Biopython code that builds the backbone (N, CA, C, O; Angstrom):
import numpy as np
from Bio.PDB.StructureBuilder import StructureBuilder

atoms = [
    (1, "MET", "N", (14.321, -4.065, -1.546)),
    (1, "MET", "CA", (12.925, -4.144, -1.173)),
    (1, "MET", "C", (12.539, -5.620, -1.109)),
    (1, "MET", "O", (12.797, -6.390, -2.034)),
    (2, "ARG", "N", (11.925, -5.985, -0.008)),
    (2, "ARG", "CA", (11.505, -7.378, 0.172)),
    (2, "ARG", "C", (10.103, -7.574, -0.370)),
    (2, "ARG", "O", (9.191, -6.814, -0.044)),
    (3, "GLU", "N", (9.932, -8.592, -1.196)),
    (3, "GLU", "CA", (8.617, -8.955, -1.741)),
    (3, "GLU", "C", (8.004, -9.999, -0.813)),
    (3, "GLU", "O", (8.583, -11.066, -0.609)),
    (4, "LEU", "N", (6.841, -9.698, -0.253)),
    (4, "LEU", "CA", (6.187, -10.593, 0.698)),
    (4, "LEU", "C", (4.796, -10.968, 0.190)),
    (4, "LEU", "O", (4.239, -10.302, -0.682)),
    (5, "ASP", "N", (4.248, -12.046, 0.752)),
    (5, "ASP", "CA", (2.855, -12.361, 0.446)),
    (5, "ASP", "C", (1.970, -11.422, 1.269)),
    (5, "ASP", "O", (2.447, -10.841, 2.245)),
    (6, "PRO", "N", (0.699, -11.257, 0.905)),
    (6, "PRO", "CA", (-0.148, -10.251, 1.574)),
    (6, "PRO", "C", (-0.285, -10.417, 3.085)),
    (6, "PRO", "O", (-0.333, -9.419, 3.804)),
    (7, "ILE", "N", (-0.348, -11.652, 3.585)),
    (7, "ILE", "CA", (-0.486, -11.852, 5.034)),
    (7, "ILE", "C", (0.791, -11.437, 5.762)),
    (7, "ILE", "O", (0.735, -10.746, 6.779)),
    (8, "ALA", "N", (1.937, -11.859, 5.241)),
    (8, "ALA", "CA", (3.217, -11.480, 5.852)),
    (8, "ALA", "C", (3.434, -9.969, 5.759)),
    (8, "ALA", "O", (4.036, -9.367, 6.648)),
    (9, "PHE", "N", (2.942, -9.364, 4.683)),
    (9, "PHE", "CA", (3.065, -7.915, 4.521)),
    (9, "PHE", "C", (2.340, -7.177, 5.635)),
    (9, "PHE", "O", (2.875, -6.219, 6.193)),
    (10, "THR", "N", (1.122, -7.612, 5.967)),
    (10, "THR", "CA", (0.377, -6.928, 7.025)),
    (10, "THR", "C", (1.058, -7.100, 8.379)),
    (10, "THR", "O", (1.035, -6.187, 9.204)),
    (11, "VAL", "N", (1.664, -8.262, 8.612)),
    (11, "VAL", "CA", (2.392, -8.486, 9.866)),
    (11, "VAL", "C", (3.605, -7.559, 9.942)),
    (11, "VAL", "O", (3.847, -6.923, 10.968)),
    (12, "GLU", "N", (4.364, -7.490, 8.850)),
    (12, "GLU", "CA", (5.542, -6.616, 8.815)),
    (12, "GLU", "C", (5.140, -5.144, 8.908)),
    (12, "GLU", "O", (5.840, -4.346, 9.531)),
    (13, "LEU", "N", (4.023, -4.788, 8.293)),
    (13, "LEU", "CA", (3.549, -3.411, 8.365)),
    (13, "LEU", "C", (3.214, -3.032, 9.806)),
    (13, "LEU", "O", (3.497, -1.913, 10.233)),
    (14, "GLY", "N", (2.619, -3.946, 10.548)),
    (14, "GLY", "CA", (2.351, -3.711, 11.965)),
    (14, "GLY", "C", (3.634, -3.480, 12.739)),
    (14, "GLY", "O", (3.684, -2.628, 13.625)),
    (15, "LYS", "N", (4.675, -4.238, 12.408)),
    (15, "LYS", "CA", (5.972, -4.051, 13.074)),
    (15, "LYS", "C", (6.568, -2.686, 12.730)),
    (15, "LYS", "O", (7.159, -2.032, 13.590)),
    (16, "LEU", "N", (6.413, -2.253, 11.474)),
    (16, "LEU", "CA", (6.927, -0.936, 11.087)),
    (16, "LEU", "C", (6.199, 0.174, 11.831)),
    (16, "LEU", "O", (6.823, 1.131, 12.289)),
    (17, "TYR", "N", (4.873, 0.047, 11.951)),
    (17, "TYR", "CA", (4.114, 1.045, 12.708)),
    (17, "TYR", "C", (4.517, 1.049, 14.183)),
    (17, "TYR", "O", (4.555, 2.105, 14.814)),
    (18, "GLU", "N", (4.813, -0.111, 14.724)),
    (18, "GLU", "CA", (5.256, -0.203, 16.126)),
    (18, "GLU", "C", (6.586, 0.521, 16.312)),
    (18, "GLU", "O", (6.779, 1.224, 17.304)),
    (19, "GLN", "N", (7.511, 0.351, 15.352)),
    (19, "GLN", "CA", (8.809, 1.021, 15.425)),
    (19, "GLN", "C", (8.677, 2.531, 15.268)),
    (19, "GLN", "O", (9.463, 3.289, 15.835)),
    (20, "SER", "N", (7.677, 2.968, 14.493)),
    (20, "SER", "CA", (7.538, 4.400, 14.217)),
    (20, "SER", "C", (6.809, 5.160, 15.321)),
    (20, "SER", "O", (6.584, 6.363, 15.187)),
    (21, "LYS", "N", (6.437, 4.486, 16.406)),
    (21, "LYS", "CA", (5.726, 5.182, 17.488)),
    (21, "LYS", "C", (6.566, 6.278, 18.113)),
    (21, "LYS", "O", (6.035, 7.323, 18.488)),
    (22, "THR", "N", (7.868, 6.059, 18.232)),
    (22, "THR", "CA", (8.717, 7.059, 18.866)),
    (22, "THR", "C", (9.152, 8.131, 17.866)),
    (22, "THR", "O", (8.971, 9.322, 18.117)),
    (23, "THR", "N", (9.720, 7.717, 16.739)),
    (23, "THR", "CA", (10.146, 8.679, 15.721)),
    (23, "THR", "C", (9.922, 8.101, 14.339)),
    (23, "THR", "O", (9.890, 6.885, 14.151)),
    (24, "GLY", "N", (9.768, 8.994, 13.378)),
    (24, "GLY", "CA", (9.663, 8.571, 11.988)),
    (24, "GLY", "C", (8.238, 8.371, 11.515)),
    (24, "GLY", "O", (7.289, 8.428, 12.297)),
    (25, "THR", "N", (8.110, 8.137, 10.221)),
    (25, "THR", "CA", (6.813, 7.917, 9.610)),
    (25, "THR", "C", (6.872, 6.699, 8.691)),
    (25, "THR", "O", (7.932, 6.338, 8.180)),
    (26, "VAL", "N", (5.742, 6.089, 8.497)),
    (26, "VAL", "CA", (5.616, 4.968, 7.581)),
    (26, "VAL", "C", (4.827, 5.467, 6.373)),
    (26, "VAL", "O", (3.733, 6.012, 6.519)),
    (27, "ALA", "N", (5.389, 5.278, 5.188)),
    (27, "ALA", "CA", (4.716, 5.689, 3.952)),
    (27, "ALA", "C", (4.216, 4.447, 3.232)),
    (27, "ALA", "O", (4.987, 3.526, 2.961)),
    (28, "VAL", "N", (2.921, 4.421, 2.921)),
    (28, "VAL", "CA", (2.320, 3.290, 2.220)),
    (28, "VAL", "C", (1.752, 3.800, 0.902)),
    (28, "VAL", "O", (1.014, 4.786, 0.877)),
    (29, "THR", "N", (2.098, 3.125, -0.196)),
    (29, "THR", "CA", (1.557, 3.480, -1.504)),
    (29, "THR", "C", (0.859, 2.269, -2.109)),
    (29, "THR", "O", (1.289, 1.129, -1.933)),
    (30, "ILE", "N", (-0.216, 2.539, -2.820)),
    (30, "ILE", "CA", (-0.971, 1.489, -3.504)),
    (30, "ILE", "C", (-1.107, 1.910, -4.965)),
    (30, "ILE", "O", (-1.608, 2.992, -5.269)),
    (31, "LYS", "N", (-0.649, 1.030, -5.867)),
    (31, "LYS", "CA", (-0.739, 1.314, -7.296)),
    (31, "LYS", "C", (-1.398, 0.152, -8.012)),
    (31, "LYS", "O", (-1.251, -1.004, -7.617)),
    (32, "ARG", "N", (-2.112, 0.469, -9.047)),
    (32, "ARG", "CA", (-2.703, -0.570, -9.876)),
    (32, "ARG", "C", (-1.646, -1.055, -10.865)),
    (32, "ARG", "O", (-0.963, -0.252, -11.500)),
    (33, "MET", "N", (-1.518, -2.373, -10.988)),
    (33, "MET", "CA", (-0.569, -2.938, -11.945)),
    (33, "MET", "C", (-1.189, -2.849, -13.331)),
    (33, "MET", "O", (-2.226, -3.461, -13.587)),
    (34, "THR", "N", (-0.565, -2.092, -14.228)),
    (34, "THR", "CA", (-1.059, -1.967, -15.588)),
    (34, "THR", "C", (-0.424, -3.043, -16.459)),
    (34, "THR", "O", (0.439, -3.798, -16.012)),
    (35, "HIS", "N", (-0.861, -3.094, -17.688)),
    (35, "HIS", "CA", (-0.319, -4.081, -18.626)),
    (35, "HIS", "C", (1.187, -3.872, -18.815)),
    (35, "HIS", "O", (1.947, -4.839, -18.866)),
    (36, "ALA", "N", (1.619, -2.609, -18.919)),
    (36, "ALA", "CA", (3.039, -2.303, -19.111)),
    (36, "ALA", "C", (3.863, -2.706, -17.889)),
    (36, "ALA", "O", (4.961, -3.242, -18.040)),
    (37, "ARG", "N", (3.354, -2.457, -16.683)),
    (37, "ARG", "CA", (4.086, -2.849, -15.467)),
    (37, "ARG", "C", (4.195, -4.358, -15.356)),
    (37, "ARG", "O", (5.224, -4.878, -14.924)),
    (38, "LEU", "N", (3.142, -5.065, -15.742)),
    (38, "LEU", "CA", (3.187, -6.523, -15.689)),
    (38, "LEU", "C", (4.208, -7.087, -16.675)),
    (38, "LEU", "O", (4.866, -8.086, -16.384)),
    (39, "LYS", "N", (4.345, -6.445, -17.848)),
    (39, "LYS", "CA", (5.376, -6.867, -18.806)),
    (39, "LYS", "C", (6.767, -6.694, -18.212)),
    (39, "LYS", "O", (7.635, -7.552, -18.373)),
    (40, "LYS", "N", (6.969, -5.572, -17.521)),
    (40, "LYS", "CA", (8.265, -5.290, -16.912)),
    (40, "LYS", "C", (8.584, -6.306, -15.805)),
    (40, "LYS", "O", (9.721, -6.762, -15.686)),
    (41, "VAL", "N", (7.576, -6.657, -15.001)),
    (41, "VAL", "CA", (7.757, -7.654, -13.943)),
    (41, "VAL", "C", (8.099, -9.002, -14.547)),
    (41, "VAL", "O", (8.943, -9.727, -14.018)),
    (42, "LEU", "N", (7.452, -9.343, -15.650)),
    (42, "LEU", "CA", (7.713, -10.616, -16.320)),
    (42, "LEU", "C", (9.136, -10.677, -16.840)),
    (42, "LEU", "O", (9.764, -11.734, -16.782)),
    (43, "GLN", "N", (9.665, -9.565, -17.351)),
    (43, "GLN", "CA", (11.038, -9.528, -17.844)),
    (43, "GLN", "C", (12.047, -9.664, -16.710)),
    (43, "GLN", "O", (13.060, -10.347, -16.853)),
    (44, "ILE", "N", (11.766, -9.009, -15.580)),
    (44, "ILE", "CA", (12.717, -8.994, -14.471)),
    (44, "ILE", "C", (12.651, -10.276, -13.650)),
    (44, "ILE", "O", (13.681, -10.902, -13.400)),
    (45, "LYS", "N", (11.462, -10.672, -13.229)),
    (45, "LYS", "CA", (11.319, -11.796, -12.302)),
    (45, "LYS", "C", (11.016, -13.127, -12.975)),
    (45, "LYS", "O", (11.073, -14.173, -12.328)),
    (46, "LYS", "N", (10.698, -13.101, -14.256)),
    (46, "LYS", "CA", (10.381, -14.312, -15.038)),
    (46, "LYS", "C", (9.090, -15.007, -14.613)),
    (46, "LYS", "O", (8.806, -16.100, -15.101)),
    (47, "ASN", "N", (8.306, -14.416, -13.728)),
    (47, "ASN", "CA", (6.987, -14.945, -13.381)),
    (47, "ASN", "C", (6.062, -13.776, -13.036)),
    (47, "ASN", "O", (6.508, -12.696, -12.647)),
    (48, "LEU", "N", (4.783, -14.023, -13.190)),
    (48, "LEU", "CA", (3.792, -12.977, -12.935)),
    (48, "LEU", "C", (3.160, -13.153, -11.564)),
    (48, "LEU", "O", (3.067, -14.276, -11.070)),
    (49, "PRO", "N", (2.722, -12.055, -10.937)),
    (49, "PRO", "CA", (1.990, -12.185, -9.674)),
    (49, "PRO", "C", (0.631, -12.830, -9.922)),
    (49, "PRO", "O", (0.178, -12.935, -11.062)),
    (50, "LYS", "N", (-0.006, -13.253, -8.852)),
    (50, "LYS", "CA", (-1.306, -13.900, -8.968)),
    (50, "LYS", "C", (-2.311, -12.950, -9.618)),
    (50, "LYS", "O", (-2.447, -11.800, -9.200)),
    (51, "GLY", "N", (-3.006, -13.434, -10.632)),
    (51, "GLY", "CA", (-3.950, -12.613, -11.371)),
    (51, "GLY", "C", (-3.322, -11.878, -12.538)),
    (51, "GLY", "O", (-4.039, -11.280, -13.341)),
    (52, "GLY", "N", (-2.012, -11.907, -12.653)),
    (52, "GLY", "CA", (-1.320, -11.200, -13.736)),
    (52, "GLY", "C", (-1.431, -11.901, -15.072)),
    (52, "GLY", "O", (-1.470, -11.245, -16.113)),
    (53, "SER", "N", (-1.484, -13.223, -15.063)),
    (53, "SER", "CA", (-1.576, -13.956, -16.334)),
    (53, "SER", "C", (-2.921, -13.697, -17.011)),
    (53, "SER", "O", (-2.996, -13.633, -18.238)),
    (54, "HIS", "N", (-3.979, -13.549, -16.219)),
    (54, "HIS", "CA", (-5.299, -13.235, -16.770)),
    (54, "HIS", "C", (-5.281, -11.869, -17.458)),
    (54, "HIS", "O", (-5.908, -11.694, -18.503)),
    (55, "VAL", "N", (-4.581, -10.920, -16.887)),
    (55, "VAL", "CA", (-4.495, -9.576, -17.453)),
    (55, "VAL", "C", (-3.697, -9.599, -18.751)),
    (55, "VAL", "O", (-4.060, -8.927, -19.716)),
    (56, "MET", "N", (-2.611, -10.367, -18.777)),
    (56, "MET", "CA", (-1.774, -10.429, -19.974)),
    (56, "MET", "C", (-2.516, -11.070, -21.145)),
    (56, "MET", "O", (-2.283, -10.702, -22.296)),
    (57, "GLU", "N", (-3.403, -12.019, -20.868)),
    (57, "GLU", "CA", (-4.156, -12.698, -21.925)),
    (57, "GLU", "C", (-5.314, -11.838, -22.417)),
    (57, "GLU", "O", (-5.578, -11.789, -23.618)),
    (58, "ASN", "N", (-5.998, -11.168, -21.517)),
    (58, "ASN", "CA", (-7.184, -10.378, -21.860)),
    (58, "ASN", "C", (-6.910, -8.912, -21.594)),
    (58, "ASN", "O", (-6.719, -8.501, -20.450)),
    (59, "GLU", "N", (-6.893, -8.131, -22.653)),
    (59, "GLU", "CA", (-6.682, -6.695, -22.463)),
    (59, "GLU", "C", (-7.950, -5.966, -22.880)),
    (59, "GLU", "O", (-8.485, -6.217, -23.959)),
    (60, "GLY", "N", (-8.422, -5.087, -22.053)),
    (60, "GLY", "CA", (-9.635, -4.347, -22.363)),
    (60, "GLY", "C", (-10.130, -3.594, -21.149)),
    (60, "GLY", "O", (-9.500, -3.627, -20.091)),
    (61, "PRO", "N", (-11.265, -2.907, -21.295)),
    (61, "PRO", "CA", (-11.765, -2.099, -20.181)),
    (61, "PRO", "C", (-12.371, -2.918, -19.040)),
    (61, "PRO", "O", (-12.535, -2.394, -17.938)),
    (62, "THR", "N", (-12.707, -4.184, -19.274)),
    (62, "THR", "CA", (-13.343, -4.990, -18.229)),
    (62, "THR", "C", (-12.342, -5.799, -17.416)),
    (62, "THR", "O", (-12.737, -6.492, -16.478)),
    (63, "VAL", "N", (-11.070, -5.728, -17.746)),
    (63, "VAL", "CA", (-10.054, -6.508, -17.038)),
    (63, "VAL", "C", (-9.774, -5.865, -15.686)),
    (63, "VAL", "O", (-9.618, -4.647, -15.594)),
    (64, "GLU", "N", (-9.710, -6.682, -14.637)),
    (64, "GLU", "CA", (-9.399, -6.192, -13.296)),
    (64, "GLU", "C", (-7.931, -6.479, -13.003)),
    (64, "GLU", "O", (-7.478, -7.619, -13.106)),
    (65, "TYR", "N", (-7.205, -5.450, -12.642)),
    (65, "TYR", "CA", (-5.761, -5.538, -12.453)),
    (65, "TYR", "C", (-5.396, -5.800, -10.997)),
    (65, "TYR", "O", (-6.107, -5.355, -10.096)),
    (66, "PRO", "N", (-4.293, -6.517, -10.752)),
    (66, "PRO", "CA", (-3.813, -6.650, -9.375)),
    (66, "PRO", "C", (-3.211, -5.328, -8.889)),
    (66, "PRO", "O", (-2.932, -4.440, -9.694)),
    (67, "CYS", "N", (-3.011, -5.197, -7.576)),
    (67, "CYS", "CA", (-2.460, -3.976, -6.987)),
    (67, "CYS", "C", (-1.074, -4.236, -6.409)),
    (67, "CYS", "O", (-0.812, -5.295, -5.838)),
    (68, "LEU", "N", (-0.200, -3.260, -6.566)),
    (68, "LEU", "CA", (1.124, -3.289, -5.970)),
    (68, "LEU", "C", (1.084, -2.387, -4.747)),
    (68, "LEU", "O", (0.722, -1.215, -4.854)),
    (69, "ILE", "N", (1.449, -2.918, -3.588)),
    (69, "ILE", "CA", (1.405, -2.158, -2.348)),
    (69, "ILE", "C", (2.806, -2.123, -1.760)),
    (69, "ILE", "O", (3.449, -3.160, -1.599)),
    (70, "ARG", "N", (3.272, -0.921, -1.441)),
    (70, "ARG", "CA", (4.618, -0.744, -0.886)),
    (70, "ARG", "C", (4.527, 0.019, 0.430)),
    (70, "ARG", "O", (3.645, 0.853, 0.632)),
    (71, "ALA", "N", (5.468, -0.296, 1.319)),
    (71, "ALA", "CA", (5.571, 0.440, 2.576)),
    (71, "ALA", "C", (7.045, 0.715, 2.837)),
    (71, "ALA", "O", (7.900, -0.127, 2.563)),
    (72, "ALA", "N", (7.336, 1.895, 3.366)),
    (72, "ALA", "CA", (8.716, 2.278, 3.658)),
    (72, "ALA", "C", (8.772, 2.967, 5.011)),
    (72, "ALA", "O", (7.941, 3.814, 5.336)),
    (73, "TYR", "N", (9.781, 2.578, 5.792)),
    (73, "TYR", "CA", (10.069, 3.222, 7.069)),
    (73, "TYR", "C", (11.578, 3.301, 7.200)),
    (73, "TYR", "O", (12.252, 2.275, 7.294)),
    (74, "LYS", "N", (12.113, 4.518, 7.207)),
    (74, "LYS", "CA", (13.556, 4.757, 7.231)),
    (74, "LYS", "C", (14.212, 3.965, 6.099)),
    (74, "LYS", "O", (13.938, 4.251, 4.933)),
    (75, "GLN", "N", (15.061, 2.988, 6.393)),
    (75, "GLN", "CA", (15.741, 2.215, 5.350)),
    (75, "GLN", "C", (15.037, 0.897, 5.031)),
    (75, "GLN", "O", (15.487, 0.162, 4.152)),
    (76, "THR", "N", (13.950, 0.584, 5.722)),
    (76, "THR", "CA", (13.229, -0.669, 5.518)),
    (76, "THR", "C", (12.125, -0.474, 4.485)),
    (76, "THR", "O", (11.288, 0.419, 4.622)),
    (77, "LYS", "N", (12.128, -1.310, 3.454)),
    (77, "LYS", "CA", (11.105, -1.231, 2.420)),
    (77, "LYS", "C", (10.534, -2.626, 2.185)),
    (77, "LYS", "O", (11.279, -3.598, 2.051)),
    (78, "ILE", "N", (9.214, -2.715, 2.135)),
    (78, "ILE", "CA", (8.554, -3.986, 1.867)),
    (78, "ILE", "C", (7.478, -3.759, 0.807)),
    (78, "ILE", "O", (6.986, -2.643, 0.642)),
    (79, "SER", "N", (7.117, -4.826, 0.088)),
    (79, "SER", "CA", (6.082, -4.702, -0.923)),
    (79, "SER", "C", (5.342, -6.019, -1.075)),
    (79, "SER", "O", (5.822, -7.071, -0.653)),
    (80, "THR", "N", (4.173, -5.946, -1.683)),
    (80, "THR", "CA", (3.383, -7.121, -1.993)),
    (80, "THR", "C", (2.507, -6.817, -3.194)),
    (80, "THR", "O", (2.245, -5.657, -3.511)),
    (81, "THR", "N", (2.062, -7.867, -3.852)),
    (81, "THR", "CA", (1.125, -7.741, -4.950)),
    (81, "THR", "C", (-0.133, -8.498, -4.565)),
    (81, "THR", "O", (-0.075, -9.674, -4.204)),
    (82, "VAL", "N", (-1.272, -7.819, -4.643)),
    (82, "VAL", "CA", (-2.540, -8.405, -4.214)),
    (82, "VAL", "C", (-3.439, -8.559, -5.435)),
    (82, "VAL", "O", (-3.681, -7.596, -6.164)),
    (83, "SER", "N", (-3.930, -9.773, -5.652)),
    (83, "SER", "CA", (-4.833, -10.011, -6.772)),
    (83, "SER", "C", (-6.228, -9.504, -6.433)),
    (83, "SER", "O", (-6.526, -9.193, -5.279)),
    (84, "VAL", "N", (-7.061, -9.425, -7.432)),
    (84, "VAL", "CA", (-8.419, -8.922, -7.256)),
    (84, "VAL", "C", (-9.208, -9.827, -6.316)),
    (84, "VAL", "O", (-10.019, -9.346, -5.525)),
    (85, "ASP", "N", (-8.974, -11.138, -6.401)),
    (85, "ASP", "CA", (-9.692, -12.090, -5.560)),
    (85, "ASP", "C", (-9.360, -11.923, -4.083)),
    (85, "ASP", "O", (-10.226, -12.116, -3.230)),
    (86, "GLU", "N", (-8.115, -11.567, -3.770)),
    (86, "GLU", "CA", (-7.664, -11.453, -2.380)),
    (86, "GLU", "C", (-7.796, -10.046, -1.816)),
    (86, "GLU", "O", (-7.539, -9.831, -0.632)),
    (87, "PHE", "N", (-8.198, -9.076, -2.653)),
    (87, "PHE", "CA", (-8.117, -7.684, -2.226)),
    (87, "PHE", "C", (-9.047, -7.359, -1.062)),
    (87, "PHE", "O", (-8.655, -6.608, -0.170)),
    (88, "SER", "N", (-10.254, -7.893, -1.040)),
    (88, "SER", "CA", (-11.169, -7.570, 0.066)),
    (88, "SER", "C", (-10.636, -8.128, 1.387)),
    (88, "SER", "O", (-10.768, -7.485, 2.428)),
    (89, "LYS", "N", (-10.035, -9.317, 1.352)),
    (89, "LYS", "CA", (-9.438, -9.903, 2.556)),
    (89, "LYS", "C", (-8.244, -9.059, 3.018)),
    (89, "LYS", "O", (-8.078, -8.800, 4.210)),
    (90, "PHE", "N", (-7.409, -8.633, 2.049)),
    (90, "PHE", "CA", (-6.255, -7.802, 2.382)),
    (90, "PHE", "C", (-6.707, -6.457, 2.940)),
    (90, "PHE", "O", (-6.128, -5.961, 3.907)),
    (91, "GLN", "N", (-7.733, -5.865, 2.340)),
    (91, "GLN", "CA", (-8.211, -4.557, 2.793)),
    (91, "GLN", "C", (-8.730, -4.622, 4.223)),
    (91, "GLN", "O", (-8.537, -3.684, 4.997)),
    (92, "ALA", "N", (-9.387, -5.722, 4.579)),
    (92, "ALA", "CA", (-9.872, -5.876, 5.955)),
    (92, "ALA", "C", (-8.698, -5.962, 6.930)),
    (92, "ALA", "O", (-8.726, -5.343, 7.993)),
    (93, "ALA", "N", (-7.666, -6.729, 6.570)),
    (93, "ALA", "CA", (-6.482, -6.842, 7.434)),
    (93, "ALA", "C", (-5.743, -5.509, 7.527)),
    (93, "ALA", "O", (-5.276, -5.126, 8.600)),
    (94, "TYR", "N", (-5.640, -4.808, 6.403)),
    (94, "TYR", "CA", (-4.956, -3.518, 6.366)),
    (94, "TYR", "C", (-5.698, -2.483, 7.224)),
    (94, "TYR", "O", (-5.069, -1.715, 7.952)),
    (95, "SER", "N", (-7.030, -2.463, 7.137)),
    (95, "SER", "CA", (-7.782, -1.497, 7.937)),
    (95, "SER", "C", (-7.668, -1.791, 9.426)),
    (95, "SER", "O", (-7.689, -0.868, 10.241)),
    (96, "THR", "N", (-7.548, -3.062, 9.790)),
    (96, "THR", "CA", (-7.340, -3.426, 11.195)),
    (96, "THR", "C", (-6.006, -2.883, 11.697)),
    (96, "THR", "O", (-5.921, -2.353, 12.805)),
    (97, "ILE", "N", (-4.971, -3.016, 10.878)),
    (97, "ILE", "CA", (-3.638, -2.500, 11.238)),
    (97, "ILE", "C", (-3.697, -0.982, 11.394)),
    (97, "ILE", "O", (-3.166, -0.433, 12.359)),
    (98, "ILE", "N", (-4.335, -0.315, 10.453)),
    (98, "ILE", "CA", (-4.420, 1.152, 10.498)),
    (98, "ILE", "C", (-5.145, 1.606, 11.759)),
    (98, "ILE", "O", (-4.693, 2.530, 12.434)),
    (99, "ARG", "N", (-6.259, 0.967, 12.080)),
    (99, "ARG", "CA", (-7.016, 1.348, 13.287)),
    (99, "ARG", "C", (-6.216, 1.090, 14.556)),
    (99, "ARG", "O", (-6.303, 1.860, 15.513)),
    (100, "ALA", "N", (-5.441, 0.014, 14.570)),
    (100, "ALA", "CA", (-4.678, -0.324, 15.767)),
    (100, "ALA", "C", (-3.597, 0.710, 16.065)),
    (100, "ALA", "O", (-3.296, 0.975, 17.229)),
    (101, "TYR", "N", (-3.017, 1.290, 15.030)),
    (101, "TYR", "CA", (-1.914, 2.233, 15.239)),
    (101, "TYR", "C", (-2.311, 3.679, 14.983)),
    (101, "TYR", "O", (-1.445, 4.539, 14.827)),
    (102, "MET", "N", (-3.601, 3.955, 14.938)),
    (102, "MET", "CA", (-4.057, 5.316, 14.719)),
    (102, "MET", "C", (-3.846, 6.184, 15.958)),
    (102, "MET", "O", (-3.877, 7.410, 15.851)),
    (103, "ASP", "N", (-3.635, 5.589, 17.114)),
    (103, "ASP", "CA", (-3.445, 6.362, 18.341)),
    (103, "ASP", "C", (-2.123, 7.111, 18.354)),
    (103, "ASP", "O", (-1.935, 8.001, 19.183)),
    (104, "THR", "N", (-1.199, 6.775, 17.457)),
    (104, "THR", "CA", (0.087, 7.463, 17.428)),
    (104, "THR", "C", (0.032, 8.754, 16.613)),
    (104, "THR", "O", (1.012, 9.497, 16.564)),
    (105, "LEU", "N", (-1.097, 9.024, 15.978)),
    (105, "LEU", "CA", (-1.225, 10.265, 15.224)),
    (105, "LEU", "C", (-1.276, 11.450, 16.173)),
    (105, "LEU", "O", (-1.863, 11.378, 17.252)),
    (106, "LYS", "N", (-0.661, 12.524, 15.759)),
    (106, "LYS", "CA", (-0.661, 13.736, 16.566)),
    (106, "LYS", "C", (-1.734, 14.667, 16.049)),
    (106, "LYS", "O", (-1.933, 14.793, 14.840)),
    (107, "LYS", "N", (-2.418, 15.313, 16.961)),
    (107, "LYS", "CA", (-3.474, 16.232, 16.575)),
    (107, "LYS", "C", (-2.844, 17.509, 16.032)),
    (107, "LYS", "O", (-1.904, 18.054, 16.612)),
    (108, "LYS", "N", (-3.369, 17.963, 14.933)),
    (108, "LYS", "CA", (-2.840, 19.156, 14.297)),
    (108, "LYS", "C", (-3.223, 20.398, 15.094)),
    (108, "LYS", "O", (-4.385, 20.588, 15.452)),
    (109, "GLU", "N", (-2.227, 21.238, 15.363)),
    (109, "GLU", "CA", (-2.486, 22.475, 16.083)),
    (109, "GLU", "C", (-2.990, 23.517, 15.101)),
    (109, "GLU", "O", (-2.350, 23.792, 14.086)),
    (110, "ARG", "N", (-4.130, 24.088, 15.408)),
    (110, "ARG", "CA", (-4.724, 25.073, 14.521)),
    (110, "ARG", "C", (-4.559, 26.467, 15.130)),
    (110, "ARG", "O", (-4.780, 26.686, 16.321)),
    (111, "VAL", "N", (-4.173, 27.365, 14.288)),
    (111, "VAL", "CA", (-4.002, 28.745, 14.713)),
    (111, "VAL", "C", (-5.209, 29.531, 14.218)),
    (111, "VAL", "O", (-5.535, 29.512, 13.032)),
    (112, "LYS", "N", (-5.860, 30.217, 15.139)),
    (112, "LYS", "CA", (-7.022, 31.012, 14.760)),
    (112, "LYS", "C", (-6.556, 32.272, 14.052)),
    (112, "LYS", "O", (-5.686, 32.999, 14.531)),
    (113, "LYS", "N", (-7.162, 32.506, 12.902)),
    (113, "LYS", "CA", (-6.823, 33.702, 12.136)),
    (113, "LYS", "C", (-7.795, 34.817, 12.499)),
    (113, "LYS", "O", (-8.981, 34.574, 12.725)),
    (114, "ALA", "N", (-7.282, 36.033, 12.552)),
    (114, "ALA", "CA", (-8.122, 37.197, 12.847)),
    (114, "ALA", "C", (-9.020, 37.469, 11.644)),
    (114, "ALA", "O", (-8.572, 37.430, 10.498)),
    (115, "LYS", "N", (-10.292, 37.746, 11.921)),
    (115, "LYS", "CA", (-11.238, 38.037, 10.835)),
    (115, "LYS", "C", (-10.941, 39.398, 10.248)),
    (115, "LYS", "O", (-10.649, 40.360, 10.957)),
    (116, "LYS", "N", (-11.026, 39.449, 8.924)),
    (116, "LYS", "CA", (-10.792, 40.721, 8.243)),
    (116, "LYS", "C", (-12.027, 41.604, 8.366)),
    (116, "LYS", "O", (-13.161, 41.145, 8.228)),
    (117, "LEU", "N", (-11.779, 42.860, 8.623)),
    (117, "LEU", "CA", (-12.875, 43.816, 8.714)),
    (117, "LEU", "C", (-13.178, 44.375, 7.334)),
    (117, "LEU", "O", (-12.274, 44.764, 6.595)),
    (118, "LYS", "N", (-14.449, 44.411, 6.999)),
    (118, "LYS", "CA", (-14.851, 44.980, 5.709)),
    (118, "LYS", "C", (-14.928, 46.495, 5.845)),
    (118, "LYS", "O", (-15.457, 47.029, 6.820)),
    (119, "THR", "N", (-14.392, 47.159, 4.851)),
    (119, "THR", "CA", (-14.443, 48.629, 4.888)),
    (119, "THR", "C", (-15.254, 49.183, 3.775)),
    (119, "THR", "O", (-15.396, 50.401, 3.662)),
]
sb = StructureBuilder()
sb.init_structure("model")
sb.init_model(0)
sb.init_chain("A")
sb.init_seg("    ")
for serial, (resi, resn, name, xyz) in enumerate(atoms, 1):
    if name == "N":
        sb.init_residue(resn, " ", resi, " ")
    sb.init_atom(name, np.array(xyz, "f"), 0.0, 1.0, " ", f" {name:<3s}", serial, name[0])
structure = sb.get_structure()
């Protein structure tokens, strides 16, 4: 899995959606980084994502956590970590990408069910 910065992530996500126009699906997950996940990242990567050091120092109900965002298409997997400060900017870019590739969605075929007769 490739770790990218938020801007590069949105660019790569657009490329994944472009590839999925013919076949396949793109799965995107968004998770909140908890204190335990940040400890695990610190052990593995030896550095914290932006906004992670503030969370590690201050633990409580008022702490705002960064988000981990992942996308997968076939064998390609990408991820990014977005801090609270950058999240509104990332969300605007992400919504632009989603709107641009929404035309590839297929309309669901609905089957009309026969109404039950009351006896």
